[in-house]
C-alpha positions in Angstrom: 57.6 -39.7 -100.4 59.2 -36.4 -100.4 58.0 -34.4 -103.4 61.5 -33.4 -103.8 62.4 -36.9 -104.5 61.3 -39.1 -107.5 58.9 -42.2 -106.0 60.7 -45.5 -106.2 58.8 -47.8 -108.4 59.1 -51.6 -108.0 57.7 -54.7 -110.0 57.2 -57.9 -108.4 56.2 -60.7 -110.6 53.2 -63.0 -109.7 50.6 -65.5 -111.7 47.8 -63.7 -112.1 44.2 -65.5 -112.8 42.3 -64.1 -116.0 39.6 -65.4 -117.7 39.9 -68.7 -116.2 43.7 -69.4 -116.8 47.1 -68.1 -115.5 49.0 -65.1 -117.0 52.3 -63.8 -116.1 51.6 -60.4 -114.3 53.2 -57.7 -112.1 52.3 -55.9 -109.2 53.6 -52.6 -109.3 54.6 -50.5 -106.0 55.2 -46.8 -105.5 57.1 -46.1 -102.4 56.1 -49.7 -101.1 52.3 -49.1 -101.7 50.2 -50.8 -104.1 49.7 -48.8 -107.4 48.5 -51.1 -110.5 48.5 -54.6 -111.4 49.8 -55.4 -114.7 48.9 -58.8 -116.8 50.9 -59.9 -120.1 48.7 -59.4 -123.3 49.7 -61.2 -126.8 48.7 -60.1 -130.4 46.2 -62.0 -130.0 44.5 -60.9 -127.1 45.1 -57.1 -128.4 44.4 -57.2 -132.2 47.5 -54.9 -132.1 50.8 -55.0 -130.4 51.8 -57.4 -127.3 52.9 -55.7 -123.9 51.4 -55.7 -120.4 47.9 -54.1 -119.6 46.8 -52.1 -116.5 44.3 -54.8 -115.2 43.7 -52.7 -112.0 45.3 -49.3 -110.9 44.9 -47.8 -107.6 45.2 -43.9 -106.2 46.4 -42.1 -109.1 46.5 -45.5 -111.3 43.1 -45.9 -110.6 40.5 -46.4 -113.3 38.8 -43.7 -112.0 41.3 -41.7 -113.3 42.5 -43.5 -116.4 39.9 -43.6 -118.9 41.6 -45.5 -121.6 44.0 -48.0 -119.7 47.5 -48.3 -121.6 49.2 -51.2 -123.0 52.8 -50.9 -122.2 55.0 -52.3 -125.0 57.7 -53.1 -122.2 57.9 -53.1 -118.4 60.5 -50.4 -118.5 57.7 -48.3 -120.1 55.6 -48.7 -116.6 57.6 -46.7 -114.1 57.3 -43.4 -116.0 54.0 -43.9 -116.4 53.1 -44.4 -112.9 55.4 -41.5 -112.0 53.7 -39.1 -114.7 50.1 -40.4 -112.9 51.2 -39.5 -109.5 52.8 -36.1 -110.4 49.6 -35.3 -112.4 47.3 -36.3 -109.4 49.8 -33.7 -107.1 48.8 -30.8 -109.6 
């Protein structure tokens, strides 16, 4: 990744096993490298808003760096967050 260029964020839909059931999920790639795994959550799951939960993160998106994993209201909210995590890690 050239620091002057914004990273390319791509999402790939997959079924994810969670609590013994299959859920819709997404693999999140940053310039072709796996950065995160998202899983769909409902209001029932969260007690609040439905959306996409950070099930696993890698590198700058790792749970070692992200103390309170976010719930993204939409998939469009994912890319800016991943880019922000990468930029924060570079500083």
